[in-house]
C-alpha positions as CSV (number, residue, x, y, z in Angstrom):
1,X,0.0,0.0,0.0
2,X,2.8,2.4,0.9
3,X,4.6,1.2,-2.2
4,X,1.6,2.0,-4.3
5,X,1.3,5.4,-2.7
6,X,4.9,6.1,-3.4
7,X,4.5,4.9,-6.9
8,X,1.5,7.1,-7.2
9,X,3.4,10.1,-5.8
10,X,6.3,9.3,-8.1
11,X,4.0,9.1,-11.1
12,X,2.3,12.3,-9.9
13,X,5.7,14.1,-9.6
14,X,6.7,12.8,-13.1
15,X,3.3,14.0,-14.4
16,X,3.7,17.3,-12.6
17,X,7.2,17.7,-14.0
18,X,6.0,16.9,-17.4
19,X,3.1,19.3,-17.0
20,X,5.5,22.0,-15.7
21,X,7.9,21.2,-18.6
22,X,5.0,21.4,-20.9
23,X,3.7,24.6,-19.4
24,X,7.3,26.0,-19.4
25,X,7.7,25.0,-23.1
26,X,4.2,26.4,-23.8
27,X,5.2,29.6,-22.0
28,X,8.4,29.8,-23.9
29,X,6.5,29.3,-27.2
30,X,4.0,31.9,-26.1
31,X,6.8,34.4,-25.3
32,X,8.6,33.6,-28.6
33,X,5.3,34.0,-30.4
34,X,4.6,37.2,-28.5
35,X,8.1,38.4,-29.3
36,X,7.6,37.5,-32.9
37,X,4.2,39.2,-32.9
38,X,5.7,42.3,-31.3
39,X,8.5,42.3,-33.8
40,X,6.1,41.8,-36.7
41,X,3.8,44.6,-35.2
42,X,6.8,47.0,-35.0
43,X,7.8,46.1,-38.6
44,X,4.1,46.6,-39.7
45,X,4.0,49.9,-37.8
46,X,7.2,51.0,-39.5
47,X,5.8,50.0,-42.9
48,X,2.5,51.7,-42.1
49,X,4.4,54.9,-41.0
50,X,6.4,54.8,-44.3
51,X,3.3,54.1,-46.2
52,X,1.5,57.1,-44.5
53,X,4.4,59.3,-45.3
54,X,4.4,58.2,-48.9
55,X,0.6,58.7,-49.0
56,X,1.0,62.2,-47.4
57,X,3.6,63.0,-50.0
58,X,1.4,61.6,-52.8
59,X,-1.6,63.6,-51.5
60,X,0.6,66.7,-51.3
61,X,1.9,66.2,-54.8
62,X,-1.7,65.5,-56.1
63,X,-2.9,68.7,-54.3
64,X,0.0,70.7,-55.8
65,X,-0.6,69.2,-59.2
66,X,-4.4,69.9,-58.9
67,X,-3.7,73.5,-57.8
68,X,-1.3,73.9,-60.7
69,X,-3.9,72.5,-63.1
70,X,-6.6,74.7,-61.6
71,X,-4.4,77.7,-61.9
72,X,-3.5,76.8,-65.5
73,X,-7.1,76.3,-66.2
74,X,-8.1,79.7,-64.7
75,X,-5.3,81.4,-66.6
76,X,-6.4,79.6,-69.8
77,X,-10.0,80.6,-69.2
78,X,-8.9,84.2,-68.5
79,X,-6.8,84.2,-71.7
80,X,-9.7,82.8,-73.6
81,X,-12.1,85.4,-72.2
82,X,-9.7,88.2,-72.9
83,X,-9.3,86.8,-76.5
84,X,-13.1,86.6,-76.9
85,X,-13.4,90.1,-75.5
86,X,-10.7,91.4,-77.8
87,X,-12.4,89.7,-80.8
88,X,-15.8,91.1,-79.8
89,X,-14.3,94.6,-79.4
90,X,-12.5,94.3,-82.7
91,X,-15.7,93.0,-84.3
92,X,-17.7,95.9,-82.8
93,X,-15.0,98.4,-84.0
94,X,-15.1,97.0,-87.5
95,X,-18.9,97.1,-87.5
96,X,-18.9,100.7,-86.2
97,X,-16.3,101.7,-88.8
98,X,-18.3,99.9,-91.5
99,X,-21.5,101.6,-90.3
100,X,-19.8,105.0,-90.2
101,X,-18.3,104.4,-93.6
102,X,-21.8,103.4,-95.0
103,X,-23.4,106.4,-93.3
104,X,-20.7,108.8,-94.7
105,X,-21.1,107.3,-98.1
106,X,-24.9,107.7,-97.9
107,X,-24.4,111.3,-96.7
108,X,-22.0,111.9,-99.5
109,X,-24.4,110.4,-102.0
110,X,-27.3,112.4,-100.5
111,X,-25.2,115.5,-100.6
112,X,-24.2,114.9,-104.2
113,X,-27.8,114.2,-105.1
114,X,-28.9,117.4,-103.4
115,X,-26.2,119.4,-105.1
116,X,-27.1,117.8,-108.4
117,X,-30.8,118.6,-107.8
118,X,-29.8,122.1,-106.8
119,X,-27.7,122.5,-109.9
120,X,-30.5,121.1,-112.0
121,X,-33.0,123.5,-110.4
122,X,-30.7,126.4,-110.8
123,X,-30.1,125.4,-114.4
124,X,-33.8,125.1,-115.1
125,X,-34.4,128.4,-113.3
126,X,-31.7,130.1,-115.4
127,X,-33.1,128.6,-118.5
128,X,-36.6,129.7,-117.5
129,X,-35.4,133.2,-116.7
130,X,-33.4,133.3,-119.9
131,X,-36.5,132.2,-121.8
132,X,-38.6,134.8,-120.0
133,X,-36.0,137.5,-120.7
134,X,-35.9,136.6,-124.3
135,X,-39.7,136.5,-124.6
136,X,-39.9,139.8,-122.7
137,X,-37.2,141.3,-125.0
138,X,-39.1,139.9,-128.1
139,X,-42.3,141.4,-126.8
140,X,-40.6,144.7,-126.1
141,X,-39.0,144.7,-129.5
142,X,-42.4,143.9,-131.1
143,X,-44.0,146.6,-129.0
144,X,-41.3,149.0,-130.0
145,X,-41.7,148.1,-133.6
146,X,-45.4,148.5,-133.3
147,X,-44.9,151.9,-131.7
148,X,-42.4,152.9,-134.3
149,X,-44.8,151.7,-137.0
150,X,-47.7,153.6,-135.4
151,X,-45.5,156.7,-135.0
152,X,-44.4,156.4,-138.6
153,X,-48.0,156.1,-139.7
154,X,-49.0,158.9,-137.4
155,X,-46.2,161.1,-138.8
156,X,-47.4,160.4,-142.3
157,X,-51.0,161.3,-141.4
158,X,-49.8,164.4,-139.6
159,X,-47.9,165.5,-142.7
160,X,-51.0,165.0,-144.7
161,X,-53.0,167.1,-142.3
162,X,-50.2,169.6,-141.5
163,X,-51.7,172.5,-143.4
164,X,-55.1,172.5,-141.5
165,X,-54.0,171.2,-138.1
166,X,-50.6,172.7,-137.4
167,X,-51.4,174.0,-133.9
168,X,-53.1,170.8,-132.9
169,X,-50.3,168.7,-134.3
170,X,-47.7,170.7,-132.3
171,X,-49.7,170.2,-129.1
172,X,-50.3,166.5,-129.8
173,X,-46.7,165.9,-130.8
174,X,-45.6,167.5,-127.6
175,X,-48.0,165.3,-125.6
176,X,-46.9,162.2,-127.5
177,X,-43.2,163.1,-126.9
178,X,-43.9,163.4,-123.1
179,X,-45.9,160.2,-123.1
180,X,-43.1,158.4,-125.0
181,X,-40.5,159.7,-122.6
182,X,-42.6,158.6,-119.7
183,X,-43.2,155.2,-121.2
184,X,-39.5,154.8,-122.0
185,X,-38.6,156.0,-118.5
186,X,-41.0,153.5,-116.9
187,X,-39.7,150.7,-119.1
188,X,-36.1,151.6,-118.2
189,X,-37.0,151.7,-114.5
190,X,-38.9,148.4,-114.8
191,X,-35.9,146.8,-116.5
192,X,-33.6,148.2,-113.8
193,X,-35.8,146.9,-111.0
194,X,-36.0,143.5,-112.7
195,X,-32.2,143.5,-113.0
196,X,-31.8,144.5,-109.4
197,X,-34.3,141.8,-108.3
198,X,-32.5,139.2,-110.3
199,X,-29.2,140.1,-108.8
200,X,-30.7,140.1,-105.3
201,X,-32.3,136.7,-105.9
202,X,-29.0,135.3,-107.3
203,X,-27.1,136.8,-104.3
204,X,-29.7,135.4,-101.9
205,X,-29.4,132.0,-103.4
206,X,-25.7,132.1,-103.3
207,X,-25.8,133.2,-99.7
208,X,-28.3,130.4,-98.8
209,X,-26.1,127.8,-100.6
210,X,-23.0,129.0,-98.8
211,X,-24.8,129.1,-95.4
212,X,-26.2,125.6,-96.0
213,X,-22.7,124.3,-97.0
214,X,-21.2,125.9,-94.0
215,X,-23.8,124.5,-91.7
216,X,-23.3,121.0,-93.2
217,X,-19.6,121.2,-92.7
218,X,-20.0,122.4,-89.1
219,X,-22.5,119.6,-88.5
220,X,-20.2,117.0,-90.0
221,X,-17.2,118.3,-88.0
222,X,-19.3,118.4,-84.7
223,X,-20.5,114.9,-85.3
224,X,-17.0,113.6,-86.0
225,X,-15.6,115.4,-82.9
226,X,-18.5,114.0,-80.8
227,X,-17.9,110.5,-82.1
228,X,-14.2,110.7,-81.4
229,X,-14.8,112.1,-77.9
230,X,-17.4,109.3,-77.1
231,X,-15.1,106.7,-78.5
232,X,-12.1,107.9,-76.4
233,X,-14.3,108.1,-73.3
234,X,-15.6,104.6,-73.9
235,X,-12.1,103.2,-74.5
236,X,-10.8,105.0,-71.3
237,X,-13.7,103.7,-69.2
238,X,-13.3,100.2,-70.5
239,X,-9.6,100.3,-69.9
240,X,-10.1,101.6,-66.3
241,X,-12.9,99.1,-65.6
242,X,-10.7,96.2,-66.9
243,X,-7.7,97.4,-64.8
244,X,-9.9,97.7,-61.7
245,X,-11.5,94.3,-62.2
246,X,-8.0,92.8,-62.8
247,X,-6.6,94.4,-59.5
248,X,-9.7,93.1,-57.6
249,X,-9.2,89.7,-59.1
250,X,-5.5,89.6,-58.2
251,X,-6.3,90.8,-54.7
252,X,-9.0,88.1,-54.3
253,X,-6.6,85.5,-55.7
254,X,-3.8,86.4,-53.3
255,X,-6.3,86.4,-50.4
256,X,-7.6,83.0,-51.5
257,X,-4.1,81.6,-51.8
258,X,-3.2,82.9,-48.3
259,X,-6.3,81.4,-46.9
260,X,-5.6,78.2,-48.7
261,X,-2.0,78.0,-47.3
262,X,-3.3,78.8,-43.8
263,X,-5.9,76.1,-44.1
264,X,-3.3,73.6,-45.4
265,X,-1.0,74.5,-42.5
266,X,-3.8,73.9,-40.0
267,X,-4.8,70.7,-41.7
268,X,-1.2,69.5,-41.7
269,X,-0.7,70.3,-38.0
270,X,-4.1,68.7,-37.2
271,X,-3.2,65.6,-39.2
272,X,0.2,65.4,-37.4
273,X,-1.5,65.7,-34.1
274,X,-4.1,63.1,-35.0
275,X,-1.5,60.9,-36.5
276,X,0.6,60.9,-33.2
277,X,-2.5,60.2,-31.1
278,X,-3.6,57.5,-33.5
279,X,-0.2,55.8,-33.5
280,X,-0.2,55.9,-29.7
281,X,-3.6,54.3,-29.6
282,X,-2.9,51.8,-32.4
283,X,-0.2,50.2,-30.3
284,X,-3.0,48.9,-28.0
285,X,-5.4,47.9,-30.7
286,X,-5.5,45.1,-33.2
287,X,-4.2,45.5,-36.8
288,X,-7.7,45.1,-38.2
289,X,-9.2,48.0,-36.1
290,X,-6.2,50.2,-37.1
291,X,-6.7,49.4,-40.8
292,X,-10.4,50.1,-40.5
293,X,-9.8,53.4,-38.8
294,X,-7.3,54.4,-41.3
295,X,-9.7,53.6,-44.1
296,X,-12.5,55.5,-42.4
297,X,-10.1,58.4,-41.8
298,X,-9.1,58.5,-45.4
299,X,-12.7,58.4,-46.6
300,X,-13.6,61.2,-44.2
301,X,-10.7,63.3,-45.3
302,X,-11.5,62.7,-48.9
303,X,-15.2,63.7,-48.3
304,X,-14.1,66.8,-46.4
305,X,-11.7,67.7,-49.2
306,X,-14.3,67.1,-51.9
307,X,-16.9,69.1,-49.9
308,X,-14.4,72.0,-49.4
309,X,-13.4,71.9,-53.0
310,X,-17.0,72.0,-54.1
311,X,-17.7,74.8,-51.7
312,X,-14.7,76.7,-53.0
313,X,-15.8,76.2,-56.6
314,X,-19.3,77.3,-55.7
315,X,-18.0,80.5,-54.0
316,X,-15.8,81.3,-57.0
317,X,-18.7,80.7,-59.4
318,X,-21.0,82.9,-57.3
319,X,-18.3,85.6,-57.2
320,X,-17.8,85.4,-60.9
321,X,-21.5,85.6,-61.5
322,X,-21.8,88.6,-59.2
323,X,-18.9,90.4,-60.9
324,X,-20.5,89.6,-64.3
325,X,-23.9,90.9,-63.2
326,X,-22.2,94.1,-61.9
327,X,-20.3,94.6,-65.1
328,X,-23.4,94.1,-67.2
329,X,-25.4,96.4,-65.0
330,X,-22.7,99.1,-65.3
331,X,-22.5,98.6,-69.1
332,X,-26.2,98.8,-69.4
333,X,-26.4,102.0,-67.3
334,X,-23.5,103.5,-69.3
335,X,-25.3,102.6,-72.6
336,X,-28.6,104.0,-71.3
337,X,-26.8,107.3,-70.3
338,X,-25.1,107.5,-73.6
339,X,-28.4,106.7,-75.4
340,X,-30.1,109.5,-73.4
341,X,-27.4,112.0,-74.3
342,X,-27.5,110.9,-77.9
343,X,-31.4,111.3,-78.0
344,X,-31.1,114.7,-76.4
345,X,-28.5,115.8,-79.0
346,X,-30.5,114.3,-81.8
347,X,-33.6,116.2,-80.6
348,X,-31.6,119.4,-80.6
349,X,-30.3,118.6,-84.0
350,X,-33.8,117.8,-85.3
351,X,-35.0,121.1,-83.8
352,X,-32.3,123.0,-85.6
353,X,-33.0,121.1,-88.8
354,X,-36.7,121.8,-88.4
355,X,-36.0,125.5,-87.9
356,X,-33.7,125.6,-90.9
357,X,-36.2,123.6,-92.9
358,X,-38.9,126.1,-91.9
359,X,-36.8,129.0,-93.1
360,X,-36.1,127.1,-96.4
361,X,-39.8,126.3,-96.7
362,X,-40.8,130.0,-96.2
363,X,-38.2,131.0,-98.7
364,X,-39.4,128.4,-101.2
365,X,-43.0,129.4,-100.6
366,X,-42.1,133.0,-101.3
367,X,-40.2,132.0,-104.5
368,X,-43.1,129.6,-105.4
369,X,-45.6,132.4,-104.9
370,X,-43.6,134.7,-107.1
371,X,-43.2,132.0,-109.6
372,X,-46.9,131.2,-109.3
373,X,-47.8,134.9,-109.9
374,X,-45.7,135.0,-112.9
375,X,-47.1,131.6,-114.1
376,X,-50.6,133.0,-113.5
377,X,-49.9,136.0,-115.6
378,X,-48.3,133.8,-118.3
379,X,-51.2,131.3,-118.0
380,X,-53.8,134.2,-118.3
381,X,-52.1,135.3,-121.5
382,X,-51.9,131.8,-122.7
383,X,-55.6,131.2,-121.8
384,X,-56.6,134.3,-123.7
385,X,-54.6,133.0,-126.7
386,X,-56.0,129.6,-126.4
387,X,-59.5,131.0,-125.9
388,X,-59.2,132.9,-129.1
389,X,-57.9,129.8,-130.9
390,X,-60.6,127.7,-129.3
391,X,-63.3,130.1,-130.4
392,X,-61.9,130.1,-133.9
393,X,-61.7,126.3,-133.9
394,X,-65.2,126.1,-132.4
395,X,-66.6,128.3,-135.2
396,X,-64.8,126.1,-137.8
397,X,-66.1,123.0,-136.0
398,X,-69.7,124.3,-135.9
399,X,-69.6,125.1,-139.6
400,X,-68.2,121.7,-140.4
401,X,-70.7,120.1,-138.0
402,X,-73.6,121.9,-139.7
403,X,-72.3,120.8,-143.1
404,X,-72.0,117.2,-141.8
405,X,-75.5,117.3,-140.3
406,X,-76.9,118.5,-143.6
407,X,-75.1,115.8,-145.5
408,X,-76.3,113.2,-143.0
409,X,-79.9,114.4,-143.2
410,X,-79.7,114.3,-147.0
411,X,-78.3,110.7,-146.8
412,X,-80.9,109.6,-144.3
413,X,-83.7,111.0,-146.4
414,X,-82.4,109.2,-149.5
415,X,-82.1,106.0,-147.4
416,X,-85.6,106.4,-146.1
417,X,-87.0,106.9,-149.6
418,X,-85.2,103.8,-150.8
419,X,-86.5,101.8,-147.9
420,X,-90.0,102.9,-148.5
421,X,-89.8,102.2,-152.2
422,X,-88.4,98.7,-151.5
423,X,-91.1,98.1,-148.9
424,X,-93.8,99.2,-151.4
425,X,-92.4,96.9,-154.0
426,X,-92.2,94.0,-151.6
427,X,-95.8,94.5,-150.4
428,X,-97.0,94.8,-154.0
429,X,-95.3,91.6,-154.9
430,X,-96.7,89.9,-151.9
431,X,-100.2,91.1,-152.7
432,X,-100.0,90.0,-156.3
433,X,-98.7,86.6,-155.2
434,X,-101.6,86.3,-152.7
435,X,-104.2,87.3,-155.3
436,X,-102.8,84.7,-157.7
437,X,-102.9,82.0,-155.0
438,X,-106.4,83.0,-154.0
439,X,-107.6,82.9,-157.6
440,X,-106.1,79.4,-158.0
441,X,-107.6,78.2,-154.7
442,X,-111.0,79.6,-155.6
443,X,-110.9,78.1,-159.0
444,X,-110.0,74.8,-157.5
445,X,-112.9,75.1,-155.1
446,X,-115.3,75.9,-157.8
447,X,-114.1,73.0,-159.9
448,X,-114.4,70.6,-156.8
449,X,-117.9,71.9,-156.1
450,X,-119.0,71.5,-159.7
451,X,-117.8,67.9,-159.8
452,X,-119.5,67.1,-156.4
453,X,-122.8,68.6,-157.7
454,X,-122.6,66.5,-160.8
455,X,-121.9,63.4,-158.8
456,X,-124.8,64.0,-156.4
457,X,-127.3,64.6,-159.2
458,X,-126.4,62.2,-162.1
459,X,-130.0,61.9,-163.1
460,X,-131.2,65.5,-162.9
461,X,-132.4,67.3,-166.0
462,X,-129.9,68.9,-168.2
463,X,-131.5,72.4,-168.1
464,X,-131.0,72.7,-164.4
465,X,-127.3,72.0,-164.4
466,X,-126.3,75.1,-166.3
467,X,-128.3,77.2,-163.9
468,X,-126.5,75.6,-160.9
469,X,-123.2,76.0,-162.7
470,X,-123.9,79.7,-163.5
471,X,-124.9,80.2,-159.9
472,X,-121.7,78.6,-158.6
473,X,-119.6,80.7,-161.0
474,X,-121.3,83.9,-159.7
475,X,-120.7,82.9,-156.1
476,X,-117.1,82.2,-157.0
477,X,-116.7,85.5,-158.8
478,X,-118.2,87.4,-155.8
479,X,-115.9,85.6,-153.4
480,X,-112.9,86.5,-155.6
481,X,-114.0,90.2,-155.6
482,X,-114.4,90.2,-151.8
483,X,-111.0,88.7,-151.4
484,X,-109.4,91.3,-153.7
485,X,-111.2,94.1,-151.8
486,X,-109.8,92.8,-148.5
487,X,-106.3,92.6,-149.8
488,X,-106.5,96.1,-151.2
489,X,-107.7,97.4,-147.9
490,X,-104.8,95.8,-146.1
């Protein structure tokens, strides 16, 4: 029993030694495994740190590259906008120059047309005045010749009556001489007045033409100076506005870059702090939790970066839209102001033009009235001449008309007589034909009646037949006479 107990103790000690050896071996293996795990963890942490540094460098490079691309894009957009603006301004300048050139050509053509019309009118007026002068001189010459003829005839008559009417002839000759001198004096005065009036009208026309030409030159010069002034003011304003906008944009760009750098510094400091805290905490956590946190952190940072980038782009877009609206509003206000000034100047110009046109109209009305008066006088004389010619022609026409009416009456009378004669001949022929037909019909009836009578009475006595036949013939003859009487009455 003791032996068994000892054996059992021995076995227990052996088992305990083996268990202790096993536990010691297991503890050594655990320590080796722990040491290996710690070494592996340190290597992994070192790799993770290096990987983070590389990731930070990559993010920094990507950020710098993105900023560089964004800057290049903005510069490219700016250059494109400036190019488009220059092209638009060049196009507007070309269109303005083209419009000005077309307007100047139109004005030149209009001026040439007006000058041509004016020259034509003056030519027509000179020709008319020359014609009137020639007609007046011809009339005066005819009148003078007529007066000379009358004087010559009168002198001849006076010489014939000289013996018995010497005293009366002397008085009458003195009176005629005075009358002739008065008429000659009046004619000379009238000719002098007409000459002075023609010279005055010519001078007035020349003065009006010079005044009109001077006003047109002044108007063209003023319009040119006004256009140059407006163009210079517009270019200066556009240049000043562009310089101001460029300074504001550069200032905003510098401010944005400073804010961006400050934000990057803060983010980098914050990241370093978070990184140090996270590394300290990750020593106590498992590798899987560390990887999950790193992944979540990267996603969060990417979302924040994307959100901030979007917010920055939205702010820049809103700022650009605001600047564009302000620029458009200023341009619209400037255009409205210039348009109001242009309308006011145009109204003043129209008022001046209207006043000048009114003066020209009054002058034209005066000239037209004078011309109309002269035309009326000329027309009155022409009407008198035409009236005389018309009366003469009317007398000739009436004589010819009476002669024609007489010929027509005679012709109509002959035609009527011919028609009546033809009608009588026709009626006579118809009457004779009808009588002949009636005679033939009555003869046929008598013959038929006689045969019917003979057929009805074949056995009658012979003496009665001739009586009946004679009676029938009498009836037939009476009937023929009645028929002829009726025809003759018709």
